[in-house]
N, C-alpha and C positions, 0 to 999 in steps of 0.2 A: 504494500500500500504506499509506503514512504517513497519507494523507487518511483511510483506513478506520479506522486506530487513533484518529485525532483525533475522527472522527465517532462512534465507539464511546464515547469519553470523554465527548463532549457529550451523548450519549443517557443515559449513566449519571448524569451531573450533573443532567439534566433530571428523571430519575426520582427521584433522591435528593432533590431540591428540591421534589418534588411536582408538576412539570409534567406528568408522565404516571403513569399507574397501570396497570401490567400485573402481574397476580399470576399466577404459575404454580403456586403451592401455597398452600393455606390455612395461615395462621400460627395456632398454638395459643396461648391465654393460659396463661402458665406463671409461677409465682412466680420472680422474678429470682434469688433466692438458690439455687434448685433448679437453674437452668439454667446460670448463669454461674460459671466457676471462673477463678481467677487463675493466669496463666502457663501454659505448655505445656512439657512435658518432650519436647524434640525427639529424644532418644535412644529413647524408648519409644513415641512417637506412631505411630499407625497412618495412614500416608499414603493408604491406600486407603479410609478412613473417608468416608461420605457427608457432604458439606459441609453438608447440611441438618440434620445431627445434631451439628455443631460446638458445643463447650461455651463458646467465646469468639470474639471477632472475630479475634484473632491466629491461633487454630487454624484458623478458616475461610480466612483468607488463606494460611496454610501449606498447607493441604490443597489448595486450588485451584492454588497454585503448583506443588505436587508433581505433580498431575494434568496440568496443561496443559503444563508445561515439562519433564516427565519427569525429576524430580529427587527426591532423598532429602530428608527433613525438614531435615536438618543443612545441606544445599546451599541449600534454599529460605530457611531462616532467615539464612544468610549474605548473601543478596541484600538483606535488610532492615537490615543493619548499616551503620555510617558514614552515618547520615542517609539511608538508602535510596538511596545513591549508585549501588550495583551494580544495583539493581533499575531505576533510572531509566536507566542505561547500556543495560541490556538492552532496555528499552522503546524507546529512541531508536535504537539501532544494530541491534536484533534479536539473536537467538542464533545466533551464527556466520553472521550476515547473513541469517537466516531470520526473518520476522515471523509466520509461522503460528502458532507456539506463543504469542506474545504476544497475538495477536488472539483466540486461543482462550481465553486467561486473561481477557481483557476480557469476552468473551461469557459466560464462565462466571460472573464477578462480576456482570454485568448481570442474568443470570437469577436470581441469589441476592439482588438488591438488597432485597427486602422482608424476607427472613430476616436479611440483614446489618444492616439498619436496626433490626430488632427486638432483635438481640443487643447492639448499641451502646447502644440505649435501656435495656436491662436492666442492662448494665455501668454505665451512668450512675446508675441508681437504687441499685445495690449500693454504688458507691463514693460 
């Protein structure tokens, strides 16, 4: 099970670094200022929002965490606190010993790699 997680991470790194190109959706050309917003209000965030329609990289991460780990936005945001220590612990140890939610999250991120890269590039242009 752990080897599957590391394999998924390796595949994600290859795709992000340009070693592989698998596009599951066409990415639209959008003005970065229209697409990217700063910050996410976790108290009003819609956790069921389509990750393809996320307004920031943080929102995309939170939406995917909520969907795959079956958490509320506030709980997902808590995983990212303390230098991602809690998220790292969940990835290494699983959630209550189960790795299916973690591998599901990695697969979801892998499928969103192109859109995630696009949002990060837009955020870099805005900032």
